[in-house]
gemmi code that builds the backbone of each chain (N, CA, C; Angstrom):
import gemmi

chains = {
    "A": [
        ("MET", (22.493, 16.813, 41.125), (21.650, 17.257, 40.013), (20.272, 17.622, 40.558)),
        ("PRO", (19.782, 18.824, 40.276), (18.491, 19.246, 40.840), (17.336, 18.461, 40.214)),
        ("LEU", (16.321, 18.210, 41.006), (15.151, 17.492, 40.512), (14.297, 18.416, 39.666)),
        ("ASP", (13.716, 17.873, 38.594), (12.819, 18.715, 37.816), (11.454, 18.758, 38.507)),
        ("HIS", (10.544, 19.501, 37.894), (9.246, 19.740, 38.524), (8.491, 18.439, 38.774)),
        ("ASN", (8.499, 17.547, 37.773), (7.740, 16.302, 37.894), (8.296, 15.416, 39.002)),
        ("GLU", (9.629, 15.368, 39.048), (10.233, 14.541, 40.085), (9.945, 15.093, 41.479)),
        ("ARG", (9.909, 16.391, 41.583), (9.575, 16.993, 42.880), (8.149, 16.648, 43.270)),
        ("GLN", (7.259, 16.633, 42.269), (5.865, 16.341, 42.552), (5.691, 14.893, 43.018)),
        ("SER", (6.354, 13.942, 42.351), (6.130, 12.538, 42.675), (6.957, 12.105, 43.878)),
        ("GLY", (8.183, 12.585, 43.939), (9.032, 12.233, 45.064), (9.750, 10.914, 44.892)),
        ("ARG", (9.419, 10.138, 43.884), (10.142, 8.892, 43.633), (10.125, 8.587, 42.142)),
        ("ASP", (11.177, 7.843, 41.657), (11.334, 7.597, 40.227), (10.375, 6.542, 39.686)),
        ("GLY", (9.982, 5.601, 40.492), (9.160, 4.493, 40.001), (7.678, 4.776, 40.050)),
        ("ALA", (7.296, 6.008, 40.073), (5.871, 6.347, 40.195), (5.087, 5.853, 38.989)),
        ("ARG", (3.803, 5.564, 39.227), (2.964, 5.001, 38.176), (2.789, 5.983, 37.011)),
        ("TRP", (2.711, 7.288, 37.320), (2.483, 8.251, 36.242), (3.634, 8.273, 35.244)),
        ("ARG", (4.822, 7.842, 35.731), (5.981, 7.822, 34.821), (5.797, 6.789, 33.713)),
        ("GLN", (5.108, 5.686, 34.059), (4.860, 4.664, 33.038), (3.823, 5.154, 32.024)),
        ("ASP", (2.858, 5.927, 32.506), (1.814, 6.433, 31.594), (2.301, 7.595, 30.750)),
        ("PHE", (3.185, 8.420, 31.305), (3.703, 9.592, 30.588), (5.219, 9.539, 30.592)),
        ("PRO", (5.808, 8.681, 29.730), (7.263, 8.461, 29.790), (8.098, 9.619, 29.251)),
        ("ILE", (7.497, 10.546, 28.513), (8.279, 11.629, 27.900), (8.376, 12.799, 28.864)),
        ("GLN", (9.618, 13.158, 29.215), (9.849, 14.292, 30.094), (9.674, 15.602, 29.317)),
        ("SER", (9.509, 16.689, 30.055), (9.280, 17.976, 29.387), (10.466, 18.360, 28.504)),
        ("GLY", (11.684, 17.991, 28.937), (12.861, 18.333, 28.140), (12.923, 17.573, 26.825)),
        ("GLU", (12.291, 16.388, 26.780), (12.329, 15.561, 25.570), (11.115, 15.793, 24.670)),
        ("ALA", (10.174, 16.580, 25.146), (8.899, 16.699, 24.426), (9.082, 17.250, 23.020)),
        ("SER", (9.919, 18.295, 22.895), (10.093, 18.891, 21.567), (10.775, 17.899, 20.628)),
        ("TYR", (11.726, 17.093, 21.172), (12.387, 16.085, 20.343), (11.376, 15.028, 19.900)),
        ("ALA", (10.530, 14.593, 20.831), (9.523, 13.589, 20.483), (8.562, 14.123, 19.436)),
        ("ALA", (8.180, 15.403, 19.549), (7.264, 16.004, 18.577), (7.901, 16.040, 17.200)),
        ("ARG", (9.181, 16.388, 17.143), (9.869, 16.425, 15.845), (9.999, 15.024, 15.268)),
        ("ARG", (10.245, 14.044, 16.157), (10.363, 12.658, 15.701), (9.050, 12.191, 15.074)),
        ("GLU", (7.935, 12.550, 15.739), (6.632, 12.175, 15.185), (6.383, 12.881, 13.859)),
        ("PHE", (6.782, 14.153, 13.787), (6.566, 14.925, 12.557), (7.386, 14.341, 11.395)),
        ("THR", (8.640, 14.005, 11.668), (9.465, 13.439, 10.594), (8.948, 12.064, 10.176)),
        ("LYS", (8.410, 11.317, 11.167), (7.801, 10.027, 10.817), (6.610, 10.241, 9.885)),
        ("PHE", (5.838, 11.276, 10.171), (4.696, 11.607, 9.299), (5.169, 11.942, 7.880)),
        ("LEU", (6.269, 12.706, 7.787), (6.806, 13.040, 6.458), (7.250, 11.782, 5.718)),
        ("GLY", (7.921, 10.886, 6.436), (8.375, 9.646, 5.814), (7.219, 8.780, 5.352)),
        ("LEU", (6.170, 8.706, 6.165), (5.008, 7.901, 5.769), (4.288, 8.541, 4.584)),
        ("THR", (4.260, 9.880, 4.544), (3.674, 10.564, 3.391), (4.438, 10.213, 2.118)),
        ("SER", (5.770, 10.227, 2.218), (6.600, 9.865, 1.069), (6.325, 8.432, 0.627)),
        ("THR", (6.188, 7.533, 1.597), (5.893, 6.129, 1.267), (4.525, 6.006, 0.597)),
        ("ALA", (3.571, 6.796, 1.074), (2.234, 6.760, 0.473), (2.283, 7.219, -0.983)),
        ("PHE", (3.111, 8.219, -1.272), (3.258, 8.671, -2.664), (3.820, 7.549, -3.534)),
        ("VAL", (4.782, 6.812, -2.995), (5.357, 5.698, -3.763), (4.285, 4.661, -4.066)),
        ("PHE", (3.466, 4.327, -3.065), (2.419, 3.332, -3.289), (1.387, 3.850, -4.300)),
        ("GLY", (1.049, 5.142, -4.208), (0.113, 5.715, -5.174), (0.648, 5.641, -6.592)),
        ("THR", (1.927, 5.990, -6.736), (2.554, 5.931, -8.063), (2.637, 4.489, -8.549)),
        ("LEU", (2.909, 3.562, -7.617), (2.963, 2.139, -7.973), (1.609, 1.663, -8.502)),
        ("ILE", (0.540, 2.065, -7.824), (-0.795, 1.651, -8.262), (-1.111, 2.240, -9.642)),
        ("ALA", (-0.774, 3.522, -9.837), (-1.048, 4.160, -11.130), (-0.252, 3.491, -12.253)),
        ("ALA", (1.030, 3.218, -11.992), (1.859, 2.576, -13.019), (1.368, 1.154, -13.299)),
        ("GLY", (1.001, 0.438, -12.241), (0.498, -0.927, -12.416), (-0.801, -0.942, -13.200)),
        ("ARG", (-1.670, 0.011, -12.911), (-2.940, 0.074, -13.631), (-2.709, 0.424, -15.110)),
        ("SER", (-1.728, 1.300, -15.347), (-1.397, 1.667, -16.722), (-0.919, 0.435, -17.503)),
        ("ILE", (-0.055, -0.373, -16.874), (0.434, -1.589, -17.527), (-0.712, -2.568, -17.748)),
        ("TRP", (-1.566, -2.711, -16.735), (-2.684, -3.657, -16.839), (-3.634, -3.250, -17.973)),
        ("LYS", (-3.887, -1.941, -18.101), (-4.795, -1.488, -19.164), (-4.227, -1.810, -20.542)),
        ("ARG", (-2.925, -1.630, -20.687), (-2.304, -1.946, -21.994), (-2.343, -3.442, -22.270)),
        ("TRP", (-2.092, -4.226, -21.232), (-2.121, -5.675, -21.415), (-3.539, -6.115, -21.781)),
        ("ALA", (-4.533, -5.533, -21.094), (-5.918, -5.901, -21.376), (-6.303, -5.491, -22.796)),
        ("ALA", (-5.819, -4.297, -23.218), (-6.141, -3.836, -24.574), (-5.546, -4.764, -25.626)),
        ("ALA", (-4.342, -5.246, -25.358), (-3.685, -6.128, -26.325), (-4.358, -7.493, -26.394)),
        ("SER", (-5.075, -7.863, -25.327), (-5.653, -9.216, -25.296), (-7.093, -9.244, -25.803)),
        ("HIS", (-7.671, -8.078, -26.152), (-9.048, -8.073, -26.652), (-9.068, -8.387, -28.155)),
        ("ALA", (-9.908, -9.320, -28.501), (-10.006, -9.709, -29.914), (-10.851, -8.693, -30.672)),
        ("PRO", (-10.546, -8.466, -31.966), (-11.395, -7.588, -32.787), (-12.821, -8.135, -32.849)),
        ("ARG", (-13.759, -7.232, -33.059), (-15.159, -7.650, -33.094), (-15.865, -6.998, -34.282)),
        ("ALA", (-16.724, -7.773, -34.942), (-17.548, -7.224, -36.026), (-18.732, -6.506, -35.395)),
        ("VAL", (-18.914, -5.240, -35.732), (-19.980, -4.481, -35.078), (-21.135, -4.150, -36.023)),
        ("ALA", (-20.882, -4.158, -37.336), (-21.976, -3.836, -38.264), (-21.572, -4.193, -39.680)),
        ("ARG", (-22.576, -4.303, -40.543), (-22.323, -4.393, -41.976), (-22.219, -2.955, -42.499)),
        ("VAL", (-21.433, -2.746, -43.543), (-21.281, -1.400, -44.097), (-22.629, -0.833, -44.530)),
        ("ALA", (-23.476, -1.688, -45.074), (-24.772, -1.230, -45.577), (-25.715, -0.778, -44.457)),
        ("GLU", (-25.412, -1.179, -43.217), (-26.288, -0.808, -42.094), (-26.125, 0.645, -41.680)),
        ("VAL", (-24.967, 1.244, -41.979), (-24.676, 2.601, -41.503), (-24.558, 3.529, -42.699)),
        ("ASP", (-25.498, 4.458, -42.816), (-25.453, 5.423, -43.912), (-24.356, 6.458, -43.675)),
        ("VAL", (-23.961, 7.137, -44.753), (-22.968, 8.214, -44.620), (-23.566, 9.326, -43.750)),
        ("GLY", (-22.797, 9.760, -42.727), (-23.272, 10.778, -41.800), (-24.062, 10.211, -40.632)),
        ("ALA", (-24.255, 8.901, -40.626), (-25.003, 8.284, -39.528), (-24.027, 7.631, -38.547)),
        ("TYR", (-24.581, 7.082, -37.499), (-23.732, 6.439, -36.484), (-24.422, 5.198, -35.949)),
        ("LYS", (-23.650, 4.384, -35.244), (-24.211, 3.201, -34.597), (-23.530, 3.021, -33.242)),
        ("LEU", (-24.338, 2.708, -32.231), (-23.799, 2.470, -30.888), (-23.524, 0.981, -30.700)),
        ("PHE", (-22.460, 0.685, -30.027), (-22.128, -0.706, -29.706), (-21.308, -0.704, -28.431)),
        ("ARG", (-20.952, -1.886, -27.972), (-20.150, -2.000, -26.747), (-18.896, -2.823, -27.028)),
        ("TYR", (-17.762, -2.278, -26.598), (-16.492, -2.958, -26.832), (-15.465, -2.424, -25.841)),
        ("PRO", (-14.615, -3.212, -25.247), (-14.510, -4.670, -25.408), (-15.461, -5.451, -24.496)),
        ("THR", (-16.020, -4.800, -23.469), (-16.963, -5.507, -22.602), (-18.315, -4.819, -22.693)),
        ("ASP", (-19.328, -5.425, -22.091), (-20.662, -4.830, -22.115), (-20.736, -3.543, -21.295)),
        ("GLY", (-19.719, -3.267, -20.526), (-19.700, -2.036, -19.738), (-18.968, -0.900, -20.422)),
        ("ASP", (-18.585, -1.061, -21.680), (-17.837, -0.019, -22.390), (-18.619, 0.449, -23.616)),
        ("PRO", (-19.459, 1.484, -23.473), (-20.227, 1.973, -24.615), (-19.328, 2.663, -25.641)),
        ("CYS", (-19.569, 2.397, -26.912), (-18.763, 2.974, -27.993), (-19.689, 3.482, -29.091)),
        ("ILE", (-19.146, 4.305, -29.948), (-19.922, 4.861, -31.048), (-19.126, 4.726, -32.342)),
        ("LEU", (-19.807, 4.229, -33.374), (-19.200, 4.088, -34.700), (-19.788, 5.162, -35.616)),
        ("LEU", (-18.926, 5.919, -36.280), (-19.379, 6.997, -37.164), (-19.009, 6.649, -38.601)),
        ("ARG", (-19.906, 6.982, -39.513), (-19.539, 6.875, -40.930), (-19.434, 8.300, -41.460)),
        ("LEU", (-18.219, 8.747, -41.677), (-17.966, 10.127, -42.055), (-17.943, 10.309, -43.571)),
        ("GLY", (-17.799, 9.243, -44.310), (-17.778, 9.302, -45.761), (-18.064, 7.916, -46.304)),
        ("PRO", (-18.113, 7.784, -47.597), (-18.423, 6.470, -48.180), (-17.485, 5.368, -47.686)),
        ("SER", (-16.207, 5.711, -47.508), (-15.271, 4.692, -47.016), (-14.506, 5.184, -45.786)),
        ("ALA", (-15.064, 6.202, -45.129), (-14.392, 6.766, -43.948), (-15.200, 6.434, -42.691)),
        ("PHE", (-14.574, 5.659, -41.815), (-15.220, 5.280, -40.561), (-14.339, 5.702, -39.386)),
        ("ALA", (-14.986, 5.947, -38.266), (-14.255, 6.224, -37.023), (-15.059, 5.641, -35.879)),
        ("ALA", (-14.364, 5.184, -34.872), (-15.048, 4.628, -33.698), (-14.325, 5.101, -32.446)),
        ("PHE", (-15.126, 5.448, -31.435), (-14.576, 5.963, -30.182), (-15.311, 5.353, -28.998)),
        ("ASN", (-14.612, 5.326, -27.877), (-15.305, 5.038, -26.629), (-16.251, 6.207, -26.369)),
        ("GLN", (-17.482, 5.899, -25.964), (-18.482, 6.955, -25.871), (-18.332, 7.803, -24.607)),
        ("ASN", (-17.503, 7.382, -23.689), (-17.349, 8.147, -22.440), (-16.506, 9.392, -22.684)),
        ("CYS", (-17.052, 10.538, -22.293), (-16.314, 11.798, -22.408), (-15.074, 11.720, -21.529)),
        ("SER", (-13.971, 12.260, -22.026), (-12.720, 12.210, -21.269), (-12.720, 13.169, -20.086)),
        ("HIS", (-13.767, 13.976, -19.951), (-13.844, 14.906, -18.823), (-14.408, 14.190, -17.606)),
        ("LEU", (-15.697, 13.858, -17.632), (-16.319, 13.181, -16.498), (-17.154, 11.984, -16.941)),
        ("ALA", (-16.819, 11.407, -18.084), (-17.368, 10.129, -18.545), (-18.854, 10.158, -18.882)),
        ("CYS", (-19.416, 11.318, -19.189), (-20.783, 11.345, -19.720), (-20.739, 10.789, -21.156)),
        ("PRO", (-21.799, 10.147, -21.616), (-21.774, 9.625, -22.989), (-21.893, 10.748, -24.025)),
        ("VAL", (-20.998, 10.762, -24.987), (-21.046, 11.770, -26.044), (-22.010, 11.299, -27.131)),
        ("HIS", (-22.533, 12.225, -27.893), (-23.387, 11.844, -29.024), (-22.940, 12.609, -30.274)),
        ("PHE", (-23.342, 12.087, -31.419), (-22.867, 12.619, -32.692), (-23.830, 13.683, -33.209)),
        ("ASP", (-23.310, 14.889, -33.419), (-24.090, 15.966, -34.023), (-23.866, 15.885, -35.531)),
        ("THR", (-24.834, 15.341, -36.244), (-24.639, 15.086, -37.667), (-24.499, 16.378, -38.468)),
        ("GLU", (-25.183, 17.450, -38.019), (-25.108, 18.720, -38.761), (-23.734, 19.367, -38.620)),
        ("ALA", (-23.239, 19.429, -37.384), (-21.941, 20.069, -37.158), (-20.781, 19.131, -37.473)),
        ("GLY", (-21.054, 17.846, -37.454), (-19.978, 16.882, -37.690), (-19.053, 16.738, -36.500)),
        ("HIS", (-19.582, 17.016, -35.307), (-18.777, 16.902, -34.091), (-19.425, 15.917, -33.123)),
        ("LEU", (-18.633, 15.469, -32.196), (-19.168, 14.691, -31.078), (-19.357, 15.649, -29.909)),
        ("LEU", (-20.523, 15.630, -29.311), (-20.849, 16.579, -28.252), (-21.093, 15.847, -26.941)),
        ("CYS", (-20.628, 16.460, -25.866), (-20.937, 15.954, -24.528), (-22.010, 16.864, -23.940)),
        ("PRO", (-23.185, 16.346, -23.618), (-24.265, 17.201, -23.144), (-24.078, 17.693, -21.707)),
        ("CYS", (-23.206, 17.042, -20.950), (-23.078, 17.403, -19.529), (-22.406, 18.766, -19.338)),
        ("HIS", (-21.265, 18.967, -19.996), (-20.514, 20.210, -19.787), (-20.109, 20.848, -21.114)),
        ("ALA", (-20.864, 20.539, -22.177), (-20.669, 21.173, -23.482), (-19.278, 20.927, -24.052)),
        ("GLY", (-18.761, 19.728, -23.855), (-17.493, 19.369, -24.476), (-17.718, 19.029, -25.945)),
        ("VAL", (-16.786, 19.439, -26.804), (-16.906, 19.178, -28.239), (-15.641, 18.448, -28.701)),
        ("PHE", (-15.849, 17.397, -29.503), (-14.719, 16.609, -30.000), (-14.796, 16.511, -31.516)),
        ("ASP", (-13.623, 16.463, -32.132), (-13.562, 16.260, -33.583), (-14.009, 14.833, -33.903)),
        ("ALA", (-14.896, 14.706, -34.869), (-15.439, 13.382, -35.176), (-14.442, 12.503, -35.921)),
        ("SER", (-13.428, 13.105, -36.527), (-12.512, 12.280, -37.314), (-11.431, 11.632, -36.452)),
        ("ASP", (-10.943, 12.353, -35.444), (-9.866, 11.776, -34.629), (-10.134, 11.850, -33.120)),
        ("GLY", (-11.242, 12.456, -32.708), (-11.611, 12.467, -31.297), (-10.898, 13.513, -30.458)),
        ("ARG", (-10.137, 14.408, -31.083), (-9.414, 15.400, -30.279), (-10.385, 16.445, -29.755)),
        ("PRO", (-10.099, 17.012, -28.579), (-11.015, 18.000, -27.997), (-10.946, 19.323, -28.752)),
        ("LEU", (-12.118, 19.903, -29.016), (-12.181, 21.180, -29.733), (-12.641, 22.319, -28.834)),
        ("ALA", (-13.526, 22.026, -27.895), (-14.051, 23.077, -27.019), (-14.565, 22.437, -25.731)),
        ("GLY", (-14.790, 23.295, -24.740), (-15.308, 22.809, -23.469), (-14.205, 22.348, -22.531)),
        ("PRO", (-14.588, 21.773, -21.411), (-13.589, 21.401, -20.392), (-12.683, 20.224, -20.723)),
        ("PRO", (-13.043, 19.300, -21.620), (-12.124, 18.152, -21.835), (-10.770, 18.607, -22.371)),
        ("ARG", (-9.718, 18.059, -21.773), (-8.360, 18.371, -22.247), (-7.788, 17.209, -23.048)),
        ("ARG", (-8.353, 16.031, -22.879), (-7.848, 14.846, -23.553), (-8.887, 14.374, -24.565)),
        ("GLY", (-8.427, 13.797, -25.643), (-9.338, 13.328, -26.676), (-10.075, 12.065, -26.263)),
        ("LEU", (-11.065, 11.696, -27.054), (-11.782, 10.441, -26.811), (-10.865, 9.262, -27.135)),
        ("ASP", (-11.092, 8.159, -26.447), (-10.304, 6.957, -26.733), (-10.773, 6.372, -28.063)),
        ("ALA", (-9.885, 6.391, -29.041), (-10.258, 5.924, -30.379), (-10.066, 4.415, -30.498)),
        ("LEU", (-10.889, 3.809, -31.325), (-10.751, 2.387, -31.644), (-10.281, 2.256, -33.087)),
        ("ARG", (-9.626, 1.168, -33.367), (-9.182, 0.905, -34.730), (-10.357, 0.313, -35.513)),
        ("VAL", (-10.574, 0.820, -36.717), (-11.684, 0.339, -37.552), (-11.116, -0.269, -38.827)),
        ("ASP", (-11.558, -1.472, -39.142), (-11.172, -2.143, -40.395), (-12.440, -2.603, -41.088)),
        ("VAL", (-12.447, -2.447, -42.409), (-13.584, -2.930, -43.202), (-13.087, -4.087, -44.055)),
        ("ARG", (-13.725, -5.252, -43.857), (-13.329, -6.437, -44.620), (-14.591, -7.159, -45.094)),
        ("ASN", (-14.670, -7.362, -46.376), (-15.795, -8.100, -46.971), (-17.145, -7.505, -46.568)),
        ("GLY", (-17.208, -6.173, -46.552), (-18.474, -5.516, -46.242), (-18.835, -5.503, -44.772)),
        ("THR", (-17.914, -5.920, -43.924), (-18.171, -5.924, -42.475), (-17.199, -4.971, -41.783)),
        ("ILE", (-17.732, -4.240, -40.792), (-16.892, -3.288, -40.042), (-16.416, -3.965, -38.762)),
        ("TRP", (-15.105, -4.014, -38.608), (-14.484, -4.611, -37.428), (-13.837, -3.507, -36.594)),
        ("VAL", (-13.944, -3.631, -35.292), (-13.241, -2.687, -34.412), (-12.294, -3.476, -33.509)),
        ("SER", (-11.222, -2.810, -33.129), (-10.258, -3.417, -32.198), (-9.550, -2.298, -31.465)),
        ("ASP", (-8.861, -2.668, -30.396), (-8.076, -1.664, -29.669), (-6.888, -1.249, -30.523)),
        ("PRO", (-6.557, 0.037, -30.542), (-5.443, 0.468, -31.399), (-4.113, -0.153, -30.982)),
        ("GLY", (-3.970, -0.498, -29.713), (-2.716, -1.103, -29.262), (-2.687, -2.603, -29.419)),
        ("GLY", (-3.845, -3.184, -29.741), (-3.921, -4.633, -29.848), (-3.532, -5.131, -31.223)),
        ("ALA", (-3.480, -6.450, -31.340), (-3.129, -7.054, -32.631), (-4.342, -7.049, -33.549)),
        ("SER", (-4.132, -6.732, -34.823), (-5.227, -6.758, -35.787), (-5.259, -8.107, -36.475)),
        ("THR", (-6.440, -8.442, -37.047), (-6.543, -9.732, -37.720), (-6.339, -9.570, -39.212)),
    ],
    "B": [
        ("MET", (30.882, 33.953, 21.667), (30.068, 32.741, 21.483), (30.922, 31.502, 21.768)),
        ("SER", (30.410, 30.635, 22.599), (31.176, 29.450, 22.980), (31.240, 28.462, 21.813)),
        ("PRO", (32.284, 27.607, 21.779), (32.379, 26.603, 20.695), (31.162, 25.689, 20.643)),
        ("GLN", (30.631, 25.351, 21.826), (29.446, 24.466, 21.854), (28.249, 25.148, 21.195)),
        ("ARG", (28.089, 26.406, 21.523), (26.964, 27.171, 20.963), (27.108, 27.279, 19.439)),
        ("ARG", (28.373, 27.523, 18.998), (28.630, 27.648, 17.558), (28.312, 26.330, 16.844)),
        ("LEU", (28.714, 25.226, 17.484), (28.446, 23.910, 16.900), (26.941, 23.657, 16.784)),
        ("ARG", (26.215, 24.020, 17.839), (24.759, 23.816, 17.816), (24.115, 24.641, 16.708)),
        ("ASP", (24.621, 25.860, 16.514), (24.077, 26.710, 15.445), (24.323, 26.084, 14.076)),
        ("ARG", (25.527, 25.547, 13.905), (25.849, 24.921, 12.610), (24.952, 23.694, 12.370)),
        ("ILE", (24.811, 22.899, 13.427), (23.955, 21.710, 13.293), (22.525, 22.124, 12.976)),
        ("SER", (22.083, 23.203, 13.594), (20.726, 23.688, 13.334), (20.543, 24.046, 11.858)),
        ("VAL", (21.571, 24.687, 11.283), (21.491, 25.046, 9.858), (21.410, 23.780, 8.999)),
        ("VAL", (22.257, 22.798, 9.338), (22.257, 21.550, 8.574), (20.898, 20.861, 8.680)),
        ("LEU", (20.312, 20.871, 9.870), (19.018, 20.231, 10.059), (17.929, 20.937, 9.253)),
        ("HIS", (17.981, 22.260, 9.219), (17.006, 22.999, 8.409), (17.160, 22.655, 6.931)),
        ("MET", (18.431, 22.513, 6.492), (18.658, 22.137, 5.086), (18.092, 20.749, 4.805)),
        ("ALA", (18.298, 19.840, 5.760), (17.781, 18.474, 5.579), (16.264, 18.492, 5.458)),
        ("MET", (15.608, 19.270, 6.305), (14.146, 19.324, 6.249), (13.672, 19.984, 4.953)),
        ("THR", (14.422, 20.974, 4.475), (14.069, 21.602, 3.201), (14.165, 20.586, 2.055)),
        ("PHE", (15.221, 19.753, 2.104), (15.361, 18.692, 1.099), (14.168, 17.742, 1.149)),
        ("VAL", (13.800, 17.388, 2.366), (12.684, 16.440, 2.520), (11.402, 17.023, 1.922)),
        ("ILE", (11.119, 18.276, 2.236), (9.904, 18.913, 1.711), (9.964, 18.990, 0.182)),
        ("THR", (11.147, 19.320, -0.360), (11.302, 19.394, -1.817), (11.047, 18.037, -2.469)),
        ("ILE", (11.591, 16.999, -1.846), (11.392, 15.644, -2.392), (9.911, 15.269, -2.346)),
        ("LEU", (9.242, 15.639, -1.255), (7.812, 15.323, -1.152), (7.009, 16.031, -2.248)),
        ("LEU", (7.347, 17.276, -2.513), (6.650, 18.009, -3.587), (6.918, 17.350, -4.940)),
        ("ALA", (8.174, 16.926, -5.152), (8.507, 16.242, -6.409), (7.743, 14.930, -6.525)),
        ("GLN", (7.599, 14.229, -5.414), (6.840, 12.965, -5.442), (5.368, 13.223, -5.761)),
        ("LEU", (4.839, 14.317, -5.230), (3.439, 14.665, -5.539), (3.282, 14.903, -7.037)),
        ("TRP", (4.241, 15.617, -7.621), (4.185, 15.892, -9.064), (4.295, 14.586, -9.863)),
        ("LEU", (5.197, 13.703, -9.430), (5.356, 12.417, -10.121), (4.068, 11.593, -10.035)),
        ("PHE", (3.410, 11.663, -8.888), (2.164, 10.926, -8.715), (1.099, 11.431, -9.693)),
        ("THR", (0.975, 12.754, -9.823), (-0.007, 13.306, -10.766), (0.379, 12.968, -12.204)),
        ("ALA", (1.684, 12.963, -12.498), (2.127, 12.609, -13.853), (1.778, 11.157, -14.172)),
        ("SER", (1.948, 10.279, -13.187), (1.616, 8.867, -13.425), (0.114, 8.677, -13.582)),
        ("LEU", (-0.683, 9.484, -12.859), (-2.142, 9.414, -13.031), (-2.539, 9.865, -14.442)),
        ("GLU", (-1.895, 10.930, -14.909), (-2.164, 11.409, -16.272), (-1.809, 10.324, -17.292)),
        ("ALA", (-0.656, 9.691, -17.080), (-0.218, 8.630, -18.004), (-1.168, 7.444, -17.962)),
        ("MET", (-1.741, 7.188, -16.787), (-2.676, 6.061, -16.667), (-3.947, 6.331, -17.472)),
        ("GLU", (-4.389, 7.585, -17.485), (-5.624, 7.929, -18.179), (-5.432, 8.078, -19.684)),
        ("ASP", (-4.211, 8.394, -20.089), (-3.959, 8.662, -21.503), (-3.390, 7.420, -22.189)),
        ("PRO", (-4.153, 6.782, -23.064), (-3.640, 5.567, -23.713), (-2.476, 5.824, -24.655)),
        ("ASP", (-2.314, 7.074, -25.089), (-1.207, 7.387, -26.003), (0.108, 7.652, -25.268)),
        ("ALA", (0.044, 7.808, -23.958), (1.263, 8.106, -23.199), (2.184, 6.890, -23.187)),
        ("PRO", (3.491, 7.107, -23.312), (4.419, 5.965, -23.291), (4.378, 5.247, -21.944)),
        ("LEU", (4.577, 3.958, -21.987), (4.548, 3.152, -20.763), (5.686, 3.548, -19.819)),
        ("GLY", (6.777, 4.038, -20.409), (7.936, 4.390, -19.598), (7.682, 5.535, -18.634)),
        ("VAL", (6.661, 6.354, -18.910), (6.389, 7.500, -18.026), (6.046, 7.013, -16.621)),
        ("GLY", (5.097, 6.078, -16.551), (4.689, 5.560, -15.248), (5.812, 4.837, -14.535)),
        ("LEU", (6.577, 4.051, -15.293), (7.664, 3.284, -14.673), (8.787, 4.207, -14.197)),
        ("ALA", (9.088, 5.232, -15.000), (10.124, 6.188, -14.592), (9.674, 6.958, -13.353)),
        ("ALA", (8.394, 7.360, -13.340), (7.859, 8.079, -12.171), (7.957, 7.208, -10.930)),
        ("LEU", (7.663, 5.925, -11.095), (7.734, 5.003, -9.958), (9.171, 4.873, -9.453)),
        ("ALA", (10.110, 4.721, -10.376), (11.517, 4.543, -9.978), (12.040, 5.783, -9.259)),
        ("VAL", (11.728, 6.968, -9.803), (12.225, 8.211, -9.183), (11.554, 8.431, -7.833)),
        ("SER", (10.258, 8.123, -7.764), (9.547, 8.299, -6.501), (10.113, 7.361, -5.433)),
        ("LEU", (10.447, 6.154, -5.843), (11.033, 5.195, -4.896), (12.390, 5.701, -4.396)),
        ("ALA", (13.192, 6.233, -5.311), (14.490, 6.785, -4.909), (14.293, 7.966, -3.963)),
        ("GLY", (13.290, 8.798, -4.256), (12.985, 9.940, -3.386), (12.569, 9.486, -1.998)),
        ("CYS", (11.778, 8.430, -1.935), (11.325, 7.914, -0.644), (12.515, 7.415, 0.180)),
        ("ALA", (13.429, 6.710, -0.492), (14.630, 6.230, 0.206), (15.449, 7.408, 0.726)),
        ("ALA", (15.536, 8.463, -0.090), (16.287, 9.650, 0.333), (15.620, 10.319, 1.531)),
        ("VAL", (14.281, 10.355, 1.516), (13.554, 10.985, 2.632), (13.833, 10.243, 3.938)),
        ("TRP", (13.716, 8.905, 3.873), (13.953, 8.142, 5.108), (15.403, 8.273, 5.567)),
        ("TRP", (16.346, 8.341, 4.628), (17.749, 8.507, 4.998), (17.974, 9.871, 5.652)),
        ("LEU", (17.394, 10.908, 5.066), (17.543, 12.250, 5.632), (16.911, 12.331, 7.021)),
        ("ILE", (15.767, 11.681, 7.177), (15.106, 11.696, 8.484), (15.992, 11.008, 9.530)),
        ("ARG", (16.605, 9.899, 9.130), (17.479, 9.190, 10.072), (18.671, 10.065, 10.448)),
        ("VAL", (19.252, 10.709, 9.447), (20.376, 11.608, 9.726), (19.918, 12.754, 10.629)),
        ("PHE", (18.751, 13.276, 10.334), (18.194, 14.387, 11.109), (18.066, 14.007, 12.582)),
        ("LEU", (17.422, 12.861, 12.835), (17.164, 12.473, 14.220), (18.449, 12.096, 14.943)),
        ("ARG", (19.362, 11.425, 14.232), (20.630, 11.058, 14.869), (21.432, 12.301, 15.243)),
        ("THR", (21.498, 13.245, 14.288), (22.255, 14.461, 14.545), (21.647, 15.237, 15.693)),
        ("GLU", (20.329, 15.307, 15.694), (19.666, 16.080, 16.736), (19.858, 15.447, 18.110)),
        ("SER", (19.683, 14.130, 18.180), (19.846, 13.485, 19.488), (21.308, 13.527, 19.925)),
        ("GLY", (22.243, 13.527, 18.958), (23.652, 13.595, 19.291), (24.097, 14.961, 19.754)),
        ("SER", (23.381, 15.999, 19.256), (23.784, 17.360, 19.628), (23.208, 17.738, 20.984)),
    ],
}
model = gemmi.Model(1)
for chain_id, residues in chains.items():
    chain = gemmi.Chain(chain_id)
    for i, (resn, *xyz) in enumerate(residues, 1):
        res = gemmi.Residue()
        res.name, res.seqid = resn, gemmi.SeqId(i, " ")
        for name, pos in zip(("N", "CA", "C"), xyz):
            atom = gemmi.Atom()
            atom.name, atom.element = name, gemmi.Element(name[0])
            atom.pos, atom.b_iso = gemmi.Position(*pos), 0.0
            res.add_atom(atom)
        chain.add_residue(res)
    model.add_chain(chain)
structure = gemmi.Structure()
structure.add_model(model)
structure.setup_entities()
């Protein structure tokens, strides 16, 4: 069997360079493909982990929403028709807005815009919720997007009025 | 054309098909990942969306590793 170029250069099989560069020229393309397929497999595994994290976070958010207790945020007399009140629910890091759209019509939403989380504010004249960052417009009654870049509506909260007090809770959680 | 050459050509076609499957599965996994992200952000989305995406993505990953093993075995054997 004829010696290849490397073997001719070294003159012996146990040369030190063989330990440092174990892949022969004939095997190089196979080794490259092996590395490439390994990369594809690891990419696939990374997608699984990403999907696992997203699914786990989705479950955790629902569980957290179900475990938040309703909270009294205002007396009915405190909020005039067409006015609004800011509050935080369920934690101090979650700004929300309560709207009084009619004598007995209330709506409450998370104040973070569904586009890039800028706080929305209530335009009393137009009757819409506006995002000042990118001109997103939301319907004040149900939070659905009307104009601008947001594609998803605002996260709505459940509103209950009992004994002249306005209570809010997560829509997926248990009501009192 | 010699029988050996013909066999190598056939194996080459099979290997290309295997790699095409792998790329297709990876693209499908990317789509499933974005779908699960959308479901995570949307509180109205059913919980089953994320779980179904996870199950299908896991099956796809198993298929990718199986195809890669077949690919490398076939190639080293040929």
